[in-house]
C-alpha positions as CSV (number, residue, x, y, z in Angstrom):
1,M,70.0,124.5,118.0
2,D,66.6,125.0,120.0
3,N,68.7,125.2,122.8
4,K,71.3,127.1,124.6
5,P,73.9,124.3,125.2
6,L,75.7,123.8,128.2
7,L,79.4,123.7,126.8
8,S,81.3,124.9,123.8
9,I,84.1,123.1,122.4
10,C,86.1,126.2,121.1
11,I,88.9,124.9,118.9
12,P,91.5,127.7,117.1
13,T,93.1,126.3,114.2
14,Y,95.2,126.7,111.3
15,N,96.3,124.6,108.5
16,R,96.3,121.3,110.4
17,V,93.6,119.3,108.8
18,L,95.0,116.1,109.9
19,C,95.1,116.6,113.1
20,L,92.0,118.3,113.1
21,Q,90.2,114.7,112.0
22,Q,91.7,113.0,115.0
23,C,90.1,115.9,117.5
24,L,86.9,116.0,115.8
25,E,86.9,112.4,115.6
26,S,87.4,112.1,119.3
27,I,84.4,114.5,120.2
28,T,81.4,113.6,117.8
29,E,82.5,109.6,119.0
30,Q,81.0,110.6,122.1
31,F,78.1,112.5,120.5
32,K,76.7,108.9,120.3
33,N,75.4,109.6,123.7
34,P,72.3,111.7,123.3
35,L,72.9,113.8,126.6
36,I,76.0,114.8,125.1
37,L,74.5,115.5,121.6
38,K,72.0,117.8,123.4
39,N,74.6,119.6,125.7
40,V,77.3,120.0,123.7
41,E,78.5,122.3,120.8
42,V,81.3,122.7,118.9
43,V,83.4,126.1,117.3
44,I,86.3,125.5,115.5
45,S,87.8,129.3,114.2
46,D,89.9,128.7,111.2
47,N,92.7,130.9,111.0
48,A,92.6,131.1,107.1
49,S,93.9,127.7,106.7
50,T,95.3,126.7,103.1
51,D,94.5,123.0,103.1
52,D,91.8,121.4,103.0
53,T,90.6,122.0,106.7
54,E,87.3,124.0,105.7
55,N,86.0,121.0,103.3
56,L,86.6,118.6,106.5
57,V,84.9,120.4,108.5
58,K,81.7,120.4,106.0
59,K,81.6,116.6,106.2
60,Y,81.4,116.7,110.0
61,Q,78.9,119.6,109.4
62,E,76.7,117.5,107.5
63,K,76.6,114.4,110.4
64,F,76.4,117.0,113.3
65,P,74.4,120.3,113.2
66,N,76.2,121.6,116.5
67,I,79.4,122.0,115.1
68,L,79.9,125.7,114.2
69,Y,82.5,127.4,111.7
70,H,84.1,130.1,111.1
71,K,86.6,131.1,108.7
72,N,88.6,134.2,109.3
73,I,89.3,136.1,105.7
74,E,93.2,136.7,107.1
75,N,95.2,134.7,109.6
76,I,94.7,137.4,112.6
77,G,97.4,135.7,115.0
78,V,96.8,133.3,117.6
79,D,95.3,135.3,120.6
80,R,92.8,137.0,118.3
81,N,91.5,133.7,117.0
82,I,90.9,132.5,120.6
83,L,89.3,135.3,120.9
84,T,87.1,135.1,117.9
85,V,86.3,131.7,119.3
86,T,85.8,132.3,122.4
87,E,82.8,135.1,121.5
88,K,81.7,132.7,118.7
89,A,80.3,130.5,121.8
90,N,76.6,129.9,122.7
91,G,77.5,127.5,126.0
92,N,77.2,128.2,129.5
93,Y,81.0,127.2,129.9
94,V,83.9,127.3,127.5
95,W,86.5,124.1,126.8
96,L,89.2,125.2,124.9
97,L,91.0,122.7,123.1
98,G,94.2,122.4,121.0
99,D,93.6,121.6,117.0
100,D,96.2,118.9,117.4
101,D,94.5,117.4,120.7
102,A,92.3,114.8,121.3
103,L,89.7,114.0,124.5
104,F,89.7,110.8,125.9
105,P,86.2,108.6,125.5
106,D,84.4,109.6,128.5
107,A,86.1,113.3,128.9
108,I,82.5,115.3,127.8
109,T,80.9,113.1,130.4
110,H,83.1,113.6,132.8
111,I,83.3,117.6,132.2
112,L,79.4,117.6,132.3
113,E,79.3,116.0,135.0
114,K,81.1,118.3,137.4
115,I,79.5,121.5,135.6
116,K,75.8,120.3,136.5
117,L,77.1,120.1,140.5
118,K,78.8,123.6,140.0
119,E,81.7,122.7,141.3
120,F,83.8,125.3,139.6
121,K,83.9,128.8,137.3
122,Y,87.2,128.0,135.9
123,C,88.9,124.7,136.2
124,L,92.0,123.0,134.1
125,V,92.1,119.5,133.2
126,N,95.1,116.8,133.5
127,C,96.4,116.2,130.1
128,L,98.4,112.9,129.1
129,G,101.2,113.3,126.4
130,Y,101.2,111.3,123.3
131,D,103.4,110.5,120.2
132,S,102.8,112.5,117.3
133,N,99.8,110.3,116.0
134,L,98.0,110.3,119.1
135,I,98.5,106.9,119.3
136,N,100.5,105.7,122.1
137,P,101.8,107.3,125.5
138,A,104.9,109.4,125.0
139,L,104.9,109.5,129.0
140,R,104.4,107.0,132.0
141,Y,102.8,109.8,134.3
142,P,100.3,112.7,133.2
143,N,100.8,116.5,133.3
144,L,100.0,116.9,137.1
145,K,100.7,114.1,139.3
146,I,98.0,114.2,141.8
147,Q,95.9,111.6,142.5
148,A,92.3,113.5,143.6
149,D,90.5,117.0,142.1
150,Q,92.4,119.9,144.0
151,H,89.2,122.1,145.2
152,F,90.0,126.2,146.0
153,E,86.9,128.4,147.0
154,K,89.3,131.0,145.5
155,L,91.5,131.0,142.3
156,L,94.1,133.1,144.2
157,E,94.7,130.6,147.0
158,C,95.9,127.8,144.0
159,V,98.2,130.0,142.5
160,K,99.6,131.3,145.7
161,K,100.5,128.3,147.0
162,T,101.8,126.7,142.9
163,N,105.9,126.9,143.3
164,K,106.5,130.1,141.3
165,K,108.3,127.6,138.4
166,D,105.3,125.9,137.9
167,L,102.9,128.8,137.5
168,V,103.2,129.7,133.5
169,G,103.3,125.7,132.3
170,L,100.4,125.1,134.5
171,F,97.8,128.0,132.8
172,C,99.2,128.0,129.6
173,G,98.5,125.0,128.3
174,L,95.7,125.7,125.8
175,S,93.7,122.0,126.2
176,G,93.1,122.3,129.5
177,Q,91.0,125.4,130.0
178,I,87.2,125.2,130.9
179,F,85.7,128.3,132.2
180,D,82.4,130.1,133.0
181,K,81.6,132.0,129.5
182,K,80.2,134.7,130.9
183,I,82.8,135.7,133.3
184,W,85.1,135.8,130.7
185,E,83.4,137.8,128.7
186,S,82.5,140.6,131.7
187,W,86.2,141.0,131.6
188,P,87.2,144.7,129.6
189,E,90.5,144.2,128.7
190,K,91.2,141.3,126.6
191,Q,92.5,143.2,124.0
192,K,95.0,144.8,125.7
193,Y,97.1,141.4,126.0
194,I,97.1,140.6,122.1
195,G,100.6,139.9,121.2
196,S,101.2,138.0,124.4
197,N,100.5,134.3,122.6
198,A,98.6,133.7,125.4
199,V,95.9,135.6,126.0
200,H,94.1,133.1,127.9
201,L,96.1,133.0,130.3
202,Y,96.1,136.6,130.8
203,V,92.2,137.3,130.8
204,L,91.9,133.9,132.9
205,L,94.1,134.9,135.7
206,S,92.9,138.3,135.8
207,A,88.6,137.2,135.6
208,M,88.6,133.9,137.8
209,K,91.2,135.5,140.2
210,N,88.4,135.5,143.3
211,Q,86.2,132.7,141.7
212,K,85.8,128.9,142.8
213,F,88.6,126.5,141.0
214,I,89.4,123.3,140.5
215,I,91.9,121.3,139.0
216,I,90.8,117.6,137.6
217,A,93.0,115.0,138.4
218,K,92.0,112.3,135.7
219,P,93.6,113.0,132.5
220,L,90.9,113.9,130.1
221,V,92.7,115.3,126.7
222,K,95.6,113.3,125.2
223,V,98.1,116.2,123.7
224,R,101.1,115.4,121.2
225,A,104.1,115.9,122.6
226,A,107.0,118.1,121.1
227,N,104.3,119.1,118.1
228,I,104.7,123.0,118.9
229,R,105.0,124.8,115.5
230,W,106.9,127.9,117.1
231,E,107.3,129.4,113.6
232,T,103.7,130.3,113.5
233,F,104.3,132.3,117.2
234,S,105.3,135.9,116.0
235,G,107.9,136.8,118.8
236,L,108.7,133.3,120.1
237,E,110.2,131.9,117.2
238,T,113.8,131.0,119.0
239,L,114.4,129.6,122.5
240,V,115.7,133.3,123.6
241,K,112.4,134.5,123.3
242,R,110.6,132.2,124.6
243,T,112.4,132.6,127.6
244,Q,112.2,135.7,127.5
245,S,108.5,135.6,127.3
246,T,107.8,132.6,129.8
247,S,110.0,135.2,132.4
248,K,107.6,138.1,131.9
249,S,104.4,136.3,132.1
250,L,105.9,134.7,135.2
251,V,106.4,138.3,136.7
252,W,102.8,139.2,135.5
253,I,101.3,136.5,137.7
254,L,104.0,137.5,140.7
255,E,102.6,141.2,140.5
256,T,99.0,140.4,139.6
257,Y,98.6,138.0,142.8
258,E,101.1,140.4,144.8
259,I,103.7,137.4,145.4
260,P,107.3,138.4,146.8
261,Y,110.1,137.3,144.3
262,S,113.3,137.9,143.5
263,K,114.4,139.8,140.1
264,L,118.1,138.0,140.4
265,S,116.8,134.7,141.4
266,L,114.2,134.8,137.9
267,K,117.7,135.7,135.8
268,I,119.2,133.1,137.3
269,E,115.8,130.6,136.2
270,Q,115.4,132.2,133.0
271,G,119.8,131.2,132.2
272,K,118.9,128.0,133.2
273,N,116.3,127.2,130.7
274,I,118.3,129.0,127.9
275,L,121.0,126.7,128.7
276,F,118.7,123.8,128.9
277,G,117.4,124.0,125.8
278,W,120.3,124.5,124.0
279,T,121.7,121.3,125.4
280,N,118.3,119.6,124.7
281,N,118.3,120.6,121.2
282,I,122.1,119.5,120.5
283,L,121.6,116.2,121.8
284,R,117.9,115.3,120.1
285,N,119.0,117.4,116.7
286,H,122.3,116.0,116.6
287,I,123.2,113.6,119.0
288,F,120.8,111.5,119.7
289,K,119.9,111.4,115.8
290,N,122.5,110.0,114.5
291,Q,122.2,105.8,114.8
292,K,125.8,105.6,115.7
293,S,125.8,108.1,118.4
294,R,122.9,106.3,120.0
295,D,124.4,103.4,120.3
296,F,127.7,104.4,121.6
297,I,126.2,106.2,124.3
298,K,124.5,102.8,124.9
299,R,127.7,101.2,125.1
300,L,129.0,103.6,127.6
301,L,126.1,104.0,129.6
302,G,126.1,99.8,129.5
303,R,130.1,100.1,131.1
304,L,129.0,102.8,134.0
C-alpha cells in the first residue's frame, strides 16, 4: 500500500481456520466501502498453525492486497504472538481482534469516525455474546450495560471509578482493544509481561494511564460464548490457576493505580470464584448435560 493506513486490524491466530474465515468475512464485507478499503489493513500473525489457515488467508489476499500475513516458524505462545502482530502493523491505530470473533457490519465505519475526530488514544468497544456458530445471540445484553459512550480525559479516571472485581474482565478481553500504536510502541517493558497470558492488559494499562480514553457503548464485536481454549494457555489449564492469574492481575492493577485494597477481601473473592467455577462446571458437564436431569429440574421448578 502506498499510503499508511489509519487502522490496522490485528488478528493473532492458531489452528482456527473455520473461525478465522468468519472473522475475515465480517471484515472484508466492509471493504466494499472504498474509504474503509483505503484506510484499513488486516494483519494476521499465525502461530505455526497446522490446519489450512495459510491457504485460507492466501485466498483472501488474492482479493485484498491490504491483508498482510506472517507465520511463525514455531508456536511462540499467545503473548509473543500478540506482540508480533502489533509489530507488523503499519496503521496509526491498532484494533486487536480474536480469531474466533467477528465484527458487526458497521463496526469499522464507527471506529474510523471516532479516530478521525481524535476522541481517544485508547478505547474499549462493547461486545455481544453469540452462539458457537456466531449466528444467534447467546445473551440478551452486551458485555457492558451502558447506554452511551463513556469519555475520560485519562484512563486513570476510569480505572479508579470501576468496581475492583470488574477490572480484570474489563481490560483483559482481546477483541475490544483499540489504541494508538505509537504510544504502545513507546512502552519499553513489553517483554516483562510475556507469560502473563494477557500482555495487552499490562502494556496498555501501563502506557495509557494518562491518555484520553473512551468506552464505546454500541456493540461492535460478536464474540463466541464459552469458546476459550484454556489448554493453549500455558499456566491457565485449571480453574485454580486461572483464578490465581486473575488475582495476580488485579493486584497489579490496584497497585499500579494506587487503589487501596484488602488482601483478606481478595482471598475471599478468590475462594468464591473457585467455588462458583467448580459448581458451574459440575452443573454444565454432569447435570445439565443429561436430558433426564434437565427434565427433572424443569418439573421441580414448575412445582415451586
